[in-house]
N, C-alpha and C positions, 0 to 999 in steps of 0.2 A: 762928495763924499757924505755929507751930512743926510741929504735925502735917502741915500741907502741906508743908513742907520735907522732912520725914522721907519721905513719899509720894512726892515728887519723886526723893528720891535713892534710893529703892527701885526706882522705875520707870528711872532711868539705869542703874541696876546690872543690872536685868532686860535691858533692851535691849542692852547691851555684851555681856553673858555670852551671851545667846542669838544673837545675831550671830555671836560667835566659834565657838559650838558649831557652828551650821549651816555655817557656812564651812569648819570643819575636820573635820568629820564623815567618816568613812570608809565602806566597804562592808560593815562588820562586820554579820553576821547575827543576832547575838546579843541585839541589841535594836533596835527600831525607831527612826527618827529622832524621831518624836513623841514616844516615850516619854522619850528621852533630853533632847528639848527642853524638855518639861513639867518634868521633875525640876531641870533646871538654871534655869528661869524662877523656880520656887517657891523654890529655894534662894537664887538671886539677888536676888530681890525682899526675901525676909526678911533675908537679910544686909545689904544697904543700908539698909534701914528700920531696923532694931534697932540697927546702928552708929550711925546718925544720931540716933536717938533716945536712946541712952545716951551719946552724946558730949558732950552739954550740960550 
């Protein structure tokens, strides 16, 4: 049951971070929006998952 909570926390972190990144993305040509969104998604999921996993 604990691992499900960790995944849920990772997904919540992912959704919030990606939504904010997409909403605030500018027209900078150095990176594409999909590149930035993917990197934020991976980082946010891992951050939420491992924070929840090691917090117990």
